[in-house]
N, C-alpha and C positions, 0 to 999 in steps of 0.2 A: 821735949818737942825739941831738944839742945839740937841747931843745922838742918832746924825741917823749914823747906825751900814749895813755895807753889808749882808747880809745872804752869809752863805760860798752856793756855784756853786763846792761841792767836784766831781772830776775826781779819784774815789779810782783806777784807772790805772796805776798803776808807768811807763810803756811804755809809757803814756803821756807825758814824761819829754826830748824825742826823737827828736818828732815835735819841739818843746818850743827851744830846744837849736839848730837846726837847724835852726830857725826862728832868732833867736837872731845874731845866727851866721851870717845868709845872712844881716841881719841889720846892724854888725858890714859893712861888705865888702861891703856895698853900700857907707853905711861913708866913705872908702877907698875911696872911685873912685870921692869923694867931694874935695877931697884932695891934693894937687900936691904934689911930692917928698922932696920938700924945703920945706912946711907946716907940711910933715908928723915926721921930723927929727925938728924940730923951736921948742926952748926952751922958755915956759911959763913963765914969773914973778910969776902969779896968783899963779899957781901949781910951786910954788920952782922950776923952771927949769924941770919939767918935763915936757916930749913931747908929742906927742899922739903916736908914736912909742911904745916907753915905757911902755905908758896904754894897748897898743894892744898885745903888747906883753907879758904885765904878765894874761892877759884876757886867750890866746891863750896856755900860760904856764897851767893854769888850767884843760882846756880840756884838752889838751895835758894828762898830770896828769891821768886825771877824765878816759879818753881811754884807757890807758895804762894797767889800769889794769882788762881790760880783758883779757888781755896776762898775769899778774902774779899776777893781786887781793892782789893788796899793790897800796894806794896810798900815794902821797908822794909829798905833794904843797911846801912844804916848802927850796928841793933843785932844786931848780933853775938857769938855767946860766941867767945871767944877760949880759948885751950887744952883742946882738946874728944881726945877722943879718935880723931876723925878726923886731926887734923893728928899725933900719936903715935900711932897702929898704921893700918899700909898698908893690911893687910886692909880695914880700917872704913873706907877712903879709898877700893877698890876696889868693897865693897858697895854705896856711895851710889854711886859712878858705874854700878854696876846699875840701881840701881833710879830713877836719873834719867833712864836712858835707855830702861827700859823704859814710864815715866811720860810720856815724850814721844813715843815710840811710840804709847802707848794715847791721848794726847791728843788729838781732835775739830780737822782742819782749820779749821773756825767759831771754836777758840779762838782762832786768830793774831790777828782785828779783835777779840777781847772792848778791852774801852775799862777803862784800870787808873788807880790813883791810884799815884804813885809817891813817898813821904818821902823826904825827904832832907836832909841837915845839911851846908849849901854853908860853912860857918866852925865857928870851935872854940870859940865863945860859946853850942852847943845850941839856938842859935834852926835851928827844919825849916819845909824849903818844901815844900806839895802840889805836885807838875806832876801835867798827865793826859798818859799814854801808853797802850803799846798791850801789849798781851801781845807780839806776835809784837817788836815795837820795843827792849822789855822781855828777849825771849829775844837777838836782835842783839847789844845790850849785854852782855851775858852772855857770849858768844861773844865777841867782840873783848876785851874786859877778860882771859877767862879765854888766851889767845892770850901775851899781853904779860905775863902771870903764867909763863906754856910758858915763857917767854925766861928769865926768871930765873931760873925750873927747871935748864933748859939750862945756866944758867953756874953755876952750884950742883954741878951732876952734871956736868960737865967739871972744875970740880976736883978731881970727885974721881976725876976718870980715864976716869966715864960717857960715852959718845957716845951723841947724841939723835940721832932722824931730823935733815936737813937741813932738813926744814921745819914742823921740832918749835921752836915758839912764834915766829915769822915770821907776817904778816899775810897775807890769801889776794889782796890788792895788789901785795905786794913779790913774791909767789910768781909771779902772772899776770908780774905787770912785767919778769921778771927771764925767764920764760918767753920773754915777747912778742922781746925783746931775742934772747935766745938765739938763737928763728927766724929773727930778721930778718939775725944778723948769720949763719946758715950761707946763707939765701935771697944774702944779700950776695957771698959765697966761693964761689956758683954752685953 
């Protein structure tokens, strides 16, 4: 398998980001169904005291920021509230996920191409930069960003003895690679 690369399977429709985001959010919701309220807020020494709730709040903040751009055309990922009810109460996080999924499913496909401004802080001196992007691009960012936080949630869950699905917190490209590799291995064996 040395030098193996995947051939791109490209969907050029930006609207494909919306169902992908919904699927990821539904995966987050299913995760929350596997943990108790106590586990949701329990700190993890391996993750420097972080909680599942903190990672979930951070994930949802990015989706909320992206969705807010449909109203005011500016996304600001850096000015987020911390220590909110979403990170302290699992039920509120689940309700937030349900709301985001409903909003995404009701969003017209034309919104994917909508131009937005992203305000981002690139250094701790507080200086911000504004960049032009699209709603679809930022939704794709929020989705991929969430995958990495799901990986951290999986570590926290594992420390508590909770088993998450094998693909939880794993990038789609990694899942596709592993699937292709397994398929190729089976074909080689005949």
